[in-house]
Structures are given as structure tokens and as C-alpha cells.
MOPAC internal coordinates of N, CA, C and O (Angstrom, degrees):
PM7 1SCF
backbone

  N    0.0000 0     0.00 0     0.00 0    0    0    0
  C    1.4530 1     0.00 0     0.00 0    1    0    0
  C    1.5591 1   111.69 1     0.00 0    2    1    0
  O    1.2310 1   122.13 1   138.47 1    3    2    1
  N    1.4124 1   113.53 1   -41.53 1    3    2    1
  C    1.3920 1   120.41 1   179.81 1    5    3    2
  C    1.6037 1   113.14 1   -57.89 1    6    5    3
  O    1.2310 1   120.41 1   138.04 1    7    6    5
  N    1.3683 1   116.82 1   -41.96 1    7    6    5
  C    1.3864 1   124.50 1   177.56 1    9    7    6
  C    1.5318 1   110.42 1   -56.50 1   10    9    7
  O    1.2310 1   121.80 1   131.36 1   11   10    9
  N    1.2251 1   114.17 1   -48.64 1   11   10    9
  C    1.5085 1   120.13 1  -177.93 1   13   11   10
  C    1.4447 1   107.38 1   -63.91 1   14   13   11
  O    1.2310 1   119.18 1   132.57 1   15   14   13
  N    1.2694 1   119.18 1   -47.43 1   15   14   13
  C    1.5260 1   118.77 1   179.81 1   17   15   14
  C    1.5426 1   114.38 1   -62.74 1   18   17   15
  O    1.2310 1   121.27 1   148.79 1   19   18   17
  N    1.2883 1   115.18 1   -31.21 1   19   18   17
  C    1.4413 1   122.49 1   170.24 1   21   19   18
  C    1.4794 1   115.20 1   -60.51 1   22   21   19
  O    1.2310 1   122.16 1   130.64 1   23   22   21
  N    1.3623 1   113.48 1   -49.36 1   23   22   21
  C    1.4098 1   122.35 1  -179.42 1   25   23   22
  C    1.5351 1   111.66 1   -61.27 1   26   25   23
  O    1.2310 1   123.14 1   132.41 1   27   26   25
  N    1.4441 1   111.59 1   -47.59 1   27   26   25
  C    1.4415 1   113.53 1  -177.37 1   29   27   26
  C    1.5792 1   110.89 1   -67.49 1   30   29   27
  O    1.2310 1   119.99 1   144.40 1   31   30   29
  N    1.2839 1   117.62 1   -35.60 1   31   30   29
  C    1.4115 1   120.16 1   177.40 1   33   31   30
  C    1.4693 1   112.63 1   -60.58 1   34   33   31
  O    1.2310 1   119.20 1   137.04 1   35   34   33
  N    1.4258 1   119.13 1   -42.96 1   35   34   33
  C    1.4658 1   125.38 1  -175.79 1   37   35   34
  C    1.4568 1   108.34 1   -73.76 1   38   37   35
  O    1.2310 1   116.24 1   141.92 1   39   38   37
  N    1.2788 1   124.74 1   -38.08 1   39   38   37
  C    1.4782 1   126.49 1   175.08 1   41   39   38
  C    1.4085 1   111.20 1   -67.57 1   42   41   39
  O    1.2310 1   117.45 1   143.64 1   43   42   41
  N    1.3350 1   122.46 1   -36.36 1   43   42   41
  C    1.4175 1   125.98 1  -177.26 1   45   43   42
  C    1.5302 1   107.19 1   -63.10 1   46   45   43
  O    1.2310 1   123.32 1   127.92 1   47   46   45
  N    1.3883 1   111.24 1   -52.08 1   47   46   45
  C    1.4772 1   107.37 1  -173.57 1   49   47   46
  C    1.4149 1   112.46 1   -73.37 1   50   49   47
  O    1.2310 1   116.80 1   157.54 1   51   50   49
  N    1.3722 1   123.70 1   -22.46 1   51   50   49
  C    1.4910 1   125.09 1   174.21 1   53   51   50
  C    1.5619 1   111.14 1   -62.60 1   54   53   51
  O    1.2310 1   123.24 1   130.51 1   55   54   53
  N    1.5211 1   111.40 1   -49.49 1   55   54   53
  C    1.3864 1   115.34 1  -178.99 1   57   55   54
  C    1.5295 1   113.97 1   -67.69 1   58   57   55
  O    1.2310 1   119.44 1   142.70 1   59   58   57
  N    1.3119 1   118.67 1   -37.30 1   59   58   57
  C    1.4312 1   124.18 1   174.87 1   61   59   58
  C    1.6681 1   108.52 1   -58.45 1   62   61   59
  O    1.2310 1   118.72 1   137.00 1   63   62   61
  N    1.2443 1   120.04 1   -43.00 1   63   62   61
  C    1.4342 1   123.83 1  -177.14 1   65   63   62
  C    1.4179 1   110.78 1   -68.22 1   66   65   63
  O    1.2310 1   118.02 1   142.22 1   67   66   65
  N    1.4471 1   121.37 1   -37.78 1   67   66   65
  C    1.3909 1   125.49 1  -172.75 1   69   67   66
  C    1.5098 1   113.17 1   -87.59 1   70   69   67
  O    1.2310 1   122.28 1   150.95 1   71   70   69
  N    1.4233 1   113.24 1   -29.05 1   71   70   69
  C    1.4605 1   114.65 1  -179.77 1   73   71   70
  C    1.5424 1   115.37 1  -130.10 1   74   73   71
  O    1.2310 1   122.11 1  -134.22 1   75   74   73
  N    1.4377 1   113.57 1    45.78 1   75   74   73
  C    1.4039 1   114.84 1  -173.76 1   77   75   74
  C    1.4518 1   117.49 1   -60.29 1   78   77   75
  O    1.2310 1   117.88 1   142.32 1   79   78   77
  N    1.3493 1   121.63 1   -37.68 1   79   78   77
  C    1.4893 1   124.37 1  -177.09 1   81   79   78
  C    1.5332 1   107.95 1   -66.35 1   82   81   79
  O    1.2310 1   121.88 1   135.08 1   83   82   81
  N    1.4525 1   114.00 1   -44.92 1   83   82   81
  C    1.4052 1   117.32 1  -169.71 1   85   83   82
  C    1.5648 1   110.90 1   -68.69 1   86   85   83
  O    1.2310 1   124.05 1   148.89 1   87   86   85
  N    1.3461 1   109.84 1   -31.11 1   87   86   85
  C    1.5625 1   116.69 1  -175.47 1   89   87   86
  C    1.5451 1   112.26 1   -71.16 1   90   89   87
  O    1.2310 1   121.43 1   154.90 1   91   90   89
  N    1.3113 1   114.86 1   -25.10 1   91   90   89
  C    1.5117 1   116.30 1   177.60 1   93   91   90
  C    1.4538 1   118.94 1   -54.05 1   94   93   91
  O    1.2310 1   122.82 1   145.10 1   95   94   93
  N    1.3791 1   112.19 1   -34.90 1   95   94   93
  C    1.3507 1   120.53 1  -179.37 1   97   95   94
  C    1.4916 1   116.53 1   -91.96 1   98   97   95
  O    1.2310 1   120.10 1   167.40 1   99   98   97
  N    1.3503 1   117.41 1   -12.60 1   99   98   97
  C    1.3803 1   123.80 1  -175.34 1  101   99   98
  C    1.5574 1   117.77 1  -101.68 1  102  101   99
  O    1.2310 1   121.30 1   158.64 1  103  102  101
  N    1.3075 1   115.12 1   -21.36 1  103  102  101
  C    1.4813 1   122.44 1  -171.67 1  105  103  102
  C    1.5653 1   106.25 1   -90.74 1  106  105  103
  O    1.2310 1   119.77 1   -29.39 1  107  106  105
  N    1.3433 1   118.05 1   150.61 1  107  106  105
  C    1.4334 1   120.48 1   166.06 1  109  107  106
  C    1.3806 1   110.71 1  -101.33 1  110  109  107
  O    1.2310 1   118.30 1   -71.71 1  111  110  109
  N    1.3151 1   120.85 1   108.29 1  111  110  109
  C    1.3493 1   126.94 1  -168.92 1  113  111  110
  C    1.5237 1   113.19 1    69.23 1  114  113  111
  O    1.2310 1   121.77 1    34.96 1  115  114  113
  N    1.2986 1   114.22 1  -145.04 1  115  114  113
  C    1.5188 1   120.22 1  -171.95 1  117  115  114
  C    1.5866 1   110.04 1  -100.53 1  118  117  115
  O    1.2310 1   118.80 1   174.69 1  119  118  117
  N    1.3195 1   119.90 1    -5.31 1  119  118  117
  C    1.4688 1   124.20 1  -176.09 1  121  119  118
  C    1.4840 1   110.85 1   -79.34 1  122  121  119
  O    1.2310 1   123.94 1   -50.62 1  123  122  121
  N    1.4185 1   110.04 1   129.38 1  123  122  121
  C    1.5044 1   116.75 1   169.81 1  125  123  122
  C    1.5575 1   113.82 1   -86.31 1  126  125  123
  O    1.2310 1   124.79 1   126.10 1  127  126  125
  N    1.2946 1   108.41 1   -53.90 1  127  126  125
  C    1.5587 1   118.63 1  -174.34 1  129  127  126
  C    1.5670 1   106.35 1  -112.77 1  130  129  127
  O    1.2310 1   119.17 1   -31.65 1  131  130  129
  N    1.2565 1   119.19 1   148.35 1  131  130  129
  C    1.5146 1   118.81 1   165.61 1  133  131  130
  C    1.4847 1   108.01 1   -87.42 1  134  133  131
  O    1.2310 1   122.69 1     2.69 1  135  134  133
  N    1.3299 1   112.46 1  -177.31 1  135  134  133
  C    1.4886 1   120.91 1  -172.83 1  137  135  134
  C    1.5447 1   116.65 1   -69.93 1  138  137  135
  O    1.2310 1   122.34 1   158.11 1  139  138  137
  N    1.2659 1   113.13 1   -21.89 1  139  138  137
  C    1.4552 1   123.54 1  -170.74 1  141  139  138
  C    1.5349 1   112.51 1   -80.81 1  142  141  139
  O    1.2310 1   119.43 1    -8.50 1  143  142  141
  N    1.3070 1   118.70 1   171.50 1  143  142  141
  C    1.4181 1   122.74 1   178.19 1  145  143  142
  C    1.5089 1   108.24 1  -163.20 1  146  145  143
  O    1.2310 1   119.54 1   -19.88 1  147  146  145
  N    1.3685 1   118.48 1   160.12 1  147  146  145
  C    1.4998 1   126.00 1   179.20 1  149  147  146
  C    1.4884 1   110.18 1  -139.87 1  150  149  147
  O    1.2310 1   121.21 1   -49.52 1  151  150  149
  N    1.2625 1   115.29 1   130.48 1  151  150  149
  C    1.4796 1   121.47 1   166.97 1  153  151  150
  C    1.5144 1   113.79 1  -113.66 1  154  153  151
  O    1.2310 1   118.53 1   -45.35 1  155  154  153
  N    1.3037 1   120.40 1   134.65 1  155  154  153
  C    1.3701 1   123.90 1  -175.88 1  157  155  154
  C    1.4671 1   110.52 1  -131.60 1  158  157  155
  O    1.2310 1   122.91 1   -42.97 1  159  158  157
  N    1.2212 1   112.03 1   137.03 1  159  158  157
  C    1.5630 1   120.49 1   176.89 1  161  159  158
  C    1.4964 1   110.55 1   -94.10 1  162  161  159
  O    1.2310 1   117.85 1   -51.85 1  163  162  161
  N    1.3337 1   121.70 1   128.15 1  163  162  161
  C    1.4690 1   121.05 1   174.63 1  165  163  162
  C    1.4139 1   117.31 1   -95.08 1  166  165  163
  O    1.2310 1   118.45 1   170.96 1  167  166  165
  N    1.2383 1   120.56 1    -9.04 1  167  166  165
  C    1.5614 1   121.31 1  -176.02 1  169  167  166
  C    1.4425 1   107.32 1    76.43 1  170  169  167
  O    1.2310 1   123.62 1    28.94 1  171  170  169
  N    1.3773 1   110.66 1  -151.06 1  171  170  169
  C    1.4955 1   123.43 1  -175.69 1  173  171  170
  C    1.5324 1   116.04 1   -94.06 1  174  173  171
  O    1.2310 1   121.75 1  -125.89 1  175  174  173
  N    1.2110 1   114.25 1    54.11 1  175  174  173
  C    1.5192 1   121.49 1  -176.52 1  177  175  174
  C    1.5412 1   114.83 1  -106.01 1  178  177  175
  O    1.2310 1   117.56 1   -27.29 1  179  178  177
  N    1.2055 1   122.26 1   152.71 1  179  178  177
  C    1.4324 1   123.26 1   175.25 1  181  179  178
  C    1.5340 1   108.74 1   -76.53 1  182  181  179
  O    1.2310 1   121.15 1   -21.19 1  183  182  181
  N    1.3394 1   115.40 1   158.81 1  183  182  181
  C    1.4263 1   119.55 1   172.94 1  185  183  182
  C    1.5448 1   113.35 1   -59.53 1  186  185  183
  O    1.2310 1   120.49 1   142.49 1  187  186  185
  N    1.3047 1   116.67 1   -37.51 1  187  186  185
  C    1.4350 1   120.22 1   175.21 1  189  187  186
  C    1.5195 1   116.07 1   -61.25 1  190  189  187
  O    1.2310 1   121.11 1   137.97 1  191  190  189
  N    1.3928 1   115.48 1   -42.03 1  191  190  189
  C    1.3808 1   121.65 1   173.46 1  193  191  190
  C    1.6257 1   113.03 1   -59.59 1  194  193  191
  O    1.2310 1   122.66 1   134.98 1  195  194  193
  N    1.3418 1   112.51 1   -45.02 1  195  194  193
  C    1.4293 1   118.19 1   178.00 1  197  195  194
  C    1.4783 1   112.39 1   -57.43 1  198  197  195
  O    1.2310 1   121.96 1   126.70 1  199  198  197
  N    1.3912 1   113.85 1   -53.30 1  199  198  197
  C    1.4617 1   123.60 1   178.65 1  201  199  198
  C    1.5182 1   110.12 1   -48.94 1  202  201  199
  O    1.2310 1   121.29 1   135.92 1  203  202  201
  N    1.3066 1   115.14 1   -44.08 1  203  202  201
  C    1.4588 1   120.38 1  -173.28 1  205  203  202
  C    1.5283 1   109.28 1   -67.10 1  206  205  203
  O    1.2310 1   123.14 1   139.39 1  207  206  205
  N    1.3590 1   111.58 1   -40.61 1  207  206  205
  C    1.5180 1   121.63 1  -179.79 1  209  207  206
  C    1.4650 1   106.94 1   -55.49 1  210  209  207
  O    1.2310 1   121.06 1   124.79 1  211  210  209
  N    1.3740 1   115.58 1   -55.21 1  211  210  209
  C    1.4818 1   122.10 1  -177.29 1  213  211  210
  C    1.4083 1   118.06 1   -63.27 1  214  213  211
  O    1.2310 1   119.92 1   147.35 1  215  214  213
  N    1.3743 1   117.75 1   -32.65 1  215  214  213
  C    1.4122 1   122.03 1   168.29 1  217  215  214
  C    1.5216 1   114.40 1   -66.86 1  218  217  215
  O    1.2310 1   120.86 1   135.77 1  219  218  217
  N    1.2326 1   115.96 1   -44.23 1  219  218  217
  C    1.5653 1   117.31 1   175.33 1  221  219  218
  C    1.4599 1   116.46 1   -64.82 1  222  221  219
  O    1.2310 1   118.77 1   159.67 1  223  222  221
  N    1.4341 1   119.94 1   -20.33 1  223  222  221
  C    1.3826 1   122.94 1   172.75 1  225  223  222
  C    1.5765 1   110.93 1   -77.09 1  226  225  223
  O    1.2310 1   118.25 1   150.57 1  227  226  225
  N    1.3541 1   120.93 1   -29.43 1  227  226  225
  C    1.1990 1   123.26 1   177.60 1  229  227  226
  C    1.5805 1   117.51 1   -69.92 1  230  229  227
  O    1.2310 1   124.93 1   153.17 1  231  230  229
  N    1.2524 1   108.15 1   -26.83 1  231  230  229
  C    1.4769 1   116.66 1   179.93 1  233  231  230
  C    1.5625 1   115.87 1   -83.51 1  234  233  231
  O    1.2310 1   123.05 1   155.87 1  235  234  233
  N    1.3072 1   111.76 1   -24.13 1  235  234  233
  C    1.4820 1   114.77 1   177.86 1  237  235  234
  C    1.4412 1   121.18 1   -86.15 1  238  237  235
  O    1.2310 1   120.10 1   180.00 1  239  238  237

């Protein structure tokens, strides 16, 4: 859990630094992440297969 919180904190700071103006209209309050997280195993698939799977989920 500490690892996940560290990753979420680091990515939030980086995104805030790079996209500060854009985020002002996109965030609800000051929170970037909520308290939950999800870890998913993909097995032995290529990155291309994984990307296609994610894109297919967006379309359905």
C-alpha cells in the first residue's frame, strides 16, 4: 500500500506541474486521486495486444 501511495503522490505532483492550468477546470476540489487503487495482471501478452484490449473496452 505504501508503494501505491508513493506512486500516486509522485504522478500527481508531476501532472500538476505539467498541466496546472488545465487541471483547474477538470478537478473536483484539490484531490487528484481517490483513496482506492487497482492492480491488474496481464499475463504473457504483448504491449500491442494489451493496448488493443484497452481501446476495445473504451468502444463498448
